[in-house]
N, C-alpha and C positions, 0 to 999 in steps of 0.2 A: 276624093277621099272623104270618108265620113268620120275619121278618127282624128282626135287632137293629139299630136305627138308632144308638143311643148306649149305651155301656157305662160302668160305673163300677167301679173296682177299689179296694177298701179293703185295703191291705197290698200291698207291692211287693217281697217277698222272692223266694225261688226259685220258689215256686208262684205267688204273685201276679204276679211279673214274667213268668212263662210265660203266664198268662192275658192280661196286657196285650199281649204280643207276638202271641198268637193272634188277639185282637180287631183289633189295628192292621193286621196283614197281611191280614185279611179285609176291610179298607176301613172299619172301624168306628171312630168317634171314641171316645176313652177318657179319662175324667177319673179322676185318681188321688189318693188321700189316704193318706199314710204319713208319720208324724212322725219316722221314723228319719232322722238327719242325712245318711246316705249313700244314701238312697232313690233319688235321681236317678241316681247313679253305678251302683248295682246294677241298676236297671231298664235303663239304657242298655247295660250289658254283656250282659244277657240278650237284649235286643232285637237287638244286633249279632250274637250267635250265631244267633238265630232267622232273621235275614235271610240269613246265609250258608247256613243249612240249607235255606231255601226256594229259594235260587238253585240248589242241588243237586237239590232234591226234584222240581221240576216245570218244564217249559218253557211251561206254560200261563200266560196273562197274568194276573198278580195285579191286583186293583183298586188304584187309588191308595191309598197308605197312609193310614190314619186319622190324625186329629190327636191328639197326646198332650198333655194338660194336667195339670199338678200343681196341686192346690188346697190352700189353707191350712186348710180345715175339711172334716170329713166331710160336713156338710150341703151345702156347695157342690159337692162331688164327685158326690153322688148325685142332685142336682137334674136332672130331665128324663131320667134314664137309664131304658132299657127293661130292661136286665139288670144287676144289681148283684152283684158277686162279692166275698165277704168271704174274705180269706186271712190273717188275723192269727194269732199263735201259738196252739198247741193247748192252751188253758186254758179250761175251761168258763165261769168267771166273766167272763173277758175277752171271749170270743166272744159270750156272752149279752148283755153290756152293749153291745158294738159293734152287734150285730144289732138290738137294741132301738132304738138311735139311728138306724140305717138305716131301720127301719120307720117311725119318726116323721117322717123327712125325705123319704122317697121318694114319688114320685107314686103314685096309687092302684093303677095296673095294672102297676107294676114287678115283675119277678121278682127274688127275692132268693135267691142260692145261697151255700152255705157250703162252703169247701174242706177241711173237717175230714176227718181220716183215720179217725176212729172214734167221735166223739161223736154221741149220738143226736139227731136233729132234734127230737124231742119235748122234750128237755131244752133245746135251743137256743131254741125258739120260746116258752118258758114265759111270758115277760114282754111279748111283742109284742102290739100292738093288732090287727094283721092277720096272725096266724100262718098263715093259709091260703096265703100266698104264699111261705113259707119252705121250702126243701128243701136237702138236701145235694147238692152237685155236686162229687163227689170225682174229681179228675183224676189223671193219672200224669205224673211228671217224665221228660222235659221236656214241658210242657203244649203247647208249640207244635208238637211232632212226634208225640207219642203221642196218638192220637185218642180214646181211651176216656174216658167220664165216667160214674161210677156215680151215678144219680139216685135219691135215697131221700127219701121223704116221712115226716113225723111224724104224730102222731095228728090234728093239726088242719090238715094240708096238704090242699088241695083236689085232686081229680082233674084239674080244669082246669089247675091250676098244673103238675102233672106232665106233662100232655100238651103244654102250651105250652113247657115246658123241653125236652122231647124233640124238638119240631118246630124249635126254634131252633138246634139244634146242627149238623145236616148242612150248612146254608149256610156255616158257618165250618170245615168239614172235620172235624167231630167226630162220634162215635157215642155216643149215650146208651143206657145199659142200665138199665132200671127194676128196682131191687131190691124184690121184692114185700113183704118183711117187714123191719121195722126191727130190726137187731141191731148190737151193738158191732163196729166195724171193717168192717162190711159184708161183701163177698165177697172182693175182691182182697186186702185187708190181712189177712183171716182166713187165707187161704192162705199169704201171705208170712210171717205171724207164725209159723205152724207150721214152715215151712222155716227161718226165722231162728233159732228156738229150738233146733232140732236142730243147725244149723250151729255155734252157740255151744258146744254140748256137744262137738262133734267137735274144736273148737279147744282147749277147756279140757282135754280128755282126751288131747291130743297125738296124735290120730289122723292129723291132717294140718295143713298150714298154710293160711292164708287164700288164698294163691295156688293151692294144689292144689285146694281146695274150689271156688274160682271156675272153675278149669279143668274140673273135673268137670261143672259146669253148662254152661259155654259151648261145650264141645266135644261135648256129648252131648244130653241131653234139652232143654237150652235152645234148641237149634236146632229140635227138633221142636215145642216149645211156641210158638215164634215164628209158626208157620204153621198149626198144627192143634190147639193147646190140649191138654188132658189126656184127656178122654173119647174124643175121636175118635182120638187117638194109641193109646189102649188098645184101641179097637175093632179097629184094624188088627192090633194085637199078638195078638188072638184068632184071627187067620187067617180062613179063609172062613166059619167059624161065628160070627165077630163077637164082640160084647160079652158075650153070654151065656156063650160058651165061655171067654172071658178071666176072667170073674168066677168061674166054676166051678173054673178051674185055679188062679188066684192068690188068690181070696177067702180061703181058709183061712190064708194067710200073714199076714193082718191080725191073727190071734189070737196070732201070735208076738211076743215082747217084744223087738222090734228097736229101737224108738225111745224117746226120752225126751220125747215131745211134751208131756206134762202136767207135767213137772218143769222148774222155772225155774232156769237157771244163775245162780250168784252172781257178778255182775259186780263183783268186788272189784278193788282197785287193780292187783293182779298180772295178772289176766286182761285188764283194760283196756290195760295197758302191753304185754302180749304181742300182742294184736290190733293195737294202734296201731303197734308196731314192725314187725310183719309187713306191715301195710298200707303203711307208708312204704317198705319194701323193694320191695313189689310195684309201687308207683307209679314207682319208678326215676327220681325227680327231676321227673316231670311235674307241672305245677301243676293246680289244680282246673279252671281255664279251659281248659287244654290237653286235659285228660281229657274235659271237656264237648264240645269240638270233635271229638275222636276218636269219642266216643259218638254225636254227631249224624251224622257222616259214615257210621258203620256202620249206624245206624238208617235213614238215607236209602237206603243200598244194599239193605237188607233190604226196605224198603217198595217200592222200584222193582222188585226181583225178584218180589215178590208181586203187583205190578200186572200183570206179564206172565204170571202163572200161570193155570192152568185154561184152557189153550188161548187165552190172550189176553183172557179175560173178567175176569181179576183174581180174587184169592183172599184172604179174610180182610181184614186191614188194607189190602192192596193193592187190593182191590175198592173199598174206601171211597175210597182215593186216586184211583182211576180215575174214580169217580163225581164226586168233587170237581173233578177237572180238567175233566170235561165241563161241569160247572156254570160253571167259570171261563171256558171257551171260549165258552159260550153267552152269558155276561154281558158279555164285553168283548173276546174275542179273534177268534173266527172271522169275524165280519162286518167288523171293522176299519173302522168308518165314517169317511168322509173320505179314503180312499185315492186317490191320484192315479194313475189308470190309464194316463196318458200316459208313464209310465216304469216300470221294473221295480218290482214291489210289495215293499215292506219288510214282512215278515210275522213274523219271529222275532227277538227281542232277548233275549240271555242272556249268561251269563258261563261261562267254563271252570271247572268245579268240580273239587275234589280227586278226586271219583269218576271224572272223565273223563280223567285224565292217566296217563301211563306213568312209568317210572323216570326219564326225562329231564325230567319236568315239562311235557311236551307232550301235547296232546290225542291220544288213541289213534285208530287208523284207523276203528274201527267207530263211534266217536262222531261222526265227520264224516257218516257215512251216517245216523246217528240225527237229526242236525240237519237234513239235507236231507230226510229222511223227514217230520220235523215240518213243514218248509216246504211240502212237497206236501200234507200233511194240512190245513195252514192255508189253502192255496189252494183245496182241495176244499170246505172249510167255507164259503169265500167264495162258492162257486157252489151251495151248498145240499146238498152231499154230506157231511152230518154223521152223528152216531151214529144218530139216528133213521132216516135214509135207509139206512144200512148194515144196521140191524136189520130193515128191510123187505125185504132180500134183494138189494140192488144196491150196487155200489161201483165205484171205479176201482182196478185192479190195476197195479202197476209191473211192466213186462215187460222193461225194459232200462234199465241205468244205466251211465254213464261218469263217474267221478270223477277230477279232476285235483287234485293237491296242489301248490300254488304257493308256500306259505309255511308258517308254523308258528303254531298257536294254543297259547298258553301258559296255565299255571295263573293264574286270576284275571282273565284278559283279557276285556274286554267285546267281544262279537261280535254280528253280526246277519246275517241272510240276506235275499236278494231273489229274486224269482221273475219270470221273463219267459216268456210263452207264445210259442213259436216257430211253432206251427201247431196247429190243432184241426179236428175234424170231428165227426160224430155219435157216433163210437165212440172216436176217438183224441185224446189230449192230449199234445202234445210240449212239454216245458218245459226251461228252462235256469235253474238256481239258482246263486247266487254267495254265498259266505261271506266277510264283510268284517270287518276290524279296525274296530271302532266308533270308535276314537280318531282314525284318519286316513283311513278308507275303503278302505284297500288290500285287494285281493282275496287271500284266503288259500287258497281252494279253490273249485272249481266242480263242478257235477253236472248232466249232461244226462240227462233221463229221458223214456221213452215210457210212457204209461199207457193202458190199455184199459178202457173201461166194460164191466162184466160183470154178468151175472145169476148170482149166487153159487149159487143153487139148481140152475139148469140147467147151470152149469159152462161157460158159453161167453160170448163177447163179444156184446153187444147194443147197440143205439142208446140213448143217454141220453135221458131224457124231456124234453119241451119246456121244463119249468120250469128244468131244469138248463142246457140249451142257451141259454135266454133270458138267464141270468146270465153264462154263459161268453162268449157272443157279443160283447158290447161290450168286454170286456177283451181278447179275442183280436183284435178289429178294431183297437183302439187300439195294441196291441203290434205289429201288422203294420207299423206305420209306423216302428218303432224300428230302429236299426242292428243287424244281426246281431252278437251278442256275440262277442268274440274267444275262440276255442276251440270254438265250436259246430260240430258235425259232425266233429270230429277223431276219429281212431281211435288206439288204443294204440300208442305208439312213434313217432307222426308227428312230425316235426321242425317247428319254427316256420317 
């Protein structure tokens, strides 16, 4: 099985709370054990941020949220769990003790992951009776948005455990990378540690402030790293000759004594206070929760941009998001079982996210087209025109659109769209979409569209196959009995 049916999280802090949110929003029930007196509040705040982020991240239908249960004992929390994630503080003695307790109480085939940032799995599994099922599952904060997990096995971890862990991550929207050799801090933190050490020296030596240093990252190579990493970025820097030319040209510079990577800065009280004061000034009064929400909104925007990269195929983390959305549509969205075809089909339910609004707090014009496009896509999936169908070389192309703006969709507003088929034949699909305020049903906007079935390879309109027409026909026939919607057939500037 590649699906997690029940998860347990031991520890509900920043990382543990992120894991809890990731599991719950994937429709997985989660039992939690954390003796911290504020655990429920902390987890609740992390989950609230995650839900806001997911509302911005995707219009695909999420499964019903999993059930969250706090348990009084570790043993009760791990009972029956398929995946157990330990996220207690980074102390070897504490983690080793907790993992040994988990091992004794978990069911035999449960996977046990540790959220450690640098402790070796061999050291963690020392006292376990079943060490073969323990592995490091090192995520990145926020766990509910950043999809990467470093999977690292110890000396006694079985290959089957590593494979099972890797297989269970894509269904919850995450990407596992197997680190082949066990080293302290793994790969990501080794890189971050080198950058962090050099950054501390730059602050200590008064080369720059923390804000200047962050600006250097976020306005330059940070943007490159977000979509192409390190080596591929440098391959491009080598020009047409590629990586070999880059190494030949810049490799000698590695011998120059530019950095202090192996010297550890003394974090004395004066340096701690300098960094703390500059960090306070940089935050400019924003709370940690406000900064988290800003971070999440920005990450969502980056992920959505990457989703449309590489000619719409998706790129990097955006490709992973695109694949995850296709999985969500296939699982619960595209088919929408139980739809009443005797009325316009309610296909999209969403909220107006911060990424969708302009300076007035109103949804920007191109977002209306996005929602209506999502509505057309949902209708097409309903008749069998899904990703697999498109990859086989056929699809429906929108050749004409008329949008009317009748009201305003505002930040945070719950909205939904409906689709009515006005006419169809073997090549054409004439539809009328309406965007509604979900609170009162008022129509905010409408879109009338004409779609043509095409052979993408031949570059021309062709008749849809019988299996598509067989699904389209009953809906089209039922909608033929409906009243023509107000505004259908209007041209631009036409008065009521």
